[in-house]
C-alpha positions, 0 to 999 in steps of 0.5 A: 464506539468510533464513527466512520465514513468510507470513500471508495466502497466498491474498491477491491480493498474496501471489504477489508476495511469494513471488516476492520471497522466492524471488528474494532466495535466501530460503526460505519455511518456513510460510504461513497463510490461512483460505482454502485456495486457495493452490496458487500456493505450488507455483510458489515453495515447494512444501515450505512447511508450510501452515496454516488455523488460526492456533494451529497456525501459531503452534505450528509457528513456535515449534517451528521456533525450538526446533529451530534453524530460527528464522524471520527474517522474517514477511511480512504480506499479510492484510486491512488491519484485521489488519495491526497484530495480525499484526505484533505477533504476529511481533515478539513471536515474535522476527521482523522484519516485512515488511508490505503497505500500508497498514501500519495503518489508524489512526495511533495503532497506529503508536505501539504498533508502535514501542513493541513494536519497542523492546521486542523489538529487531525491526523493521517494514518497509512495502512502499512499492514506488513509491519504488523505481520507476525513473521515480519515483526519476527524478522525485524527483531532478528535483524535488529539483534544480529546486525550489530555484529555483522560486517556484511550487508544482507543479500535480498531478492524480492520477487512479486508477480501477480497476474492481471487480465486485460481489464487491469489496463482499461481500469484506472490502474492502467493509467500511469498518472492515476496508479503510479504503475507497478512500483506504486501499485504493487511494489510499495508494500514491500519497499516499505517493509524492507526499508523498515527492517533494513534501513534507509535507501543509499542508492538505487538503479532501474534495470528494466521498465515497462512501468504499467506492466513490469519493472526490475532494479536494485536498491542498496539499503543501510543493511541490505542489497536488494534485487527486485522484480515486479510484474503483473504479466502472467508470462513472468510467473515461474513455470512451476507456479503456472503449472499449478494454475496459481496466478501470483508468486511472492518471494523474498529470499535473504542470504538465499533463505526464503522468508515464509510469510504466505499465511497470516494476512487475514486479520492485518487490517483489523490489527492496524485499526486497533493500533490506531484506535489505541493511539498508535499507528503509522503516519505521514513520516512513516510512509515518506521513505517508501514514497520517496523511493517509488517516485525516484524509481519511476523517474530514474534513467533505465540502465539496462540489465547488469550484474546486479539484476534480479535472476528472474528478470534476467531470465524473463527479459533477456532478448527483449 
């Protein structure tokens, strides 16, 4: 039984990690969040110690180690801009780390984490759960098999519109320096998946940018040309989706054919945890390509809409 501590227990994604810890037969000994609305812990680990002050949490983890209950893994679910600081603390506390996406906001922070991995002998893992989705694994096998005889690149449209209310822009996610904007906060999942399947980035363009609200652009990968549109604005939902009262629209088309992967998300965190505990998992260098791309997207000059622009972006953004 592995022993865990968790940072960011009140966050949206924390329950998925608690469930994964439980389902791998591990134990959560301590958790922290400055917000104390963490009753969800009772569903998984009611005996876990909880803290709202980091100093007390730090002291408790140290005491556990002194009394024979050293923490094996620290799970990091804190706001994006704090990931690297919390990872460094965990490594220096003698723990391996499992961190939510994005691993860091700036590429150079990966180099620092790599240095501290070497110093401590401990390991950083990133939760790249789309890589363990059955439909995505099947797609990768298909592309790997057929691309050898293919002369042209695949043509891909990535659309992700997930409506957020006014609270979103008041919370830390509405601060570009803390969240990284929509490219980091919601886009990195899909950029990582596409790079994993279709190869490294050759070039990219940004066609429209309200970085906290919506962005559109184009990425050329080794095996594919990708038009992408990301938004948290309800007005960007397709009309047929809004008519159904649905607040999220996720679509990836490859050569005009829709990739169906709407199901199969329930246990992905558990699969990731099992892989890590079995000696596999995805580390710093696995996360690097998508973090580099997102950083470049956030800092790119905006070209305006052109022939490479995503069709929904053209429809929604023309006239703005």
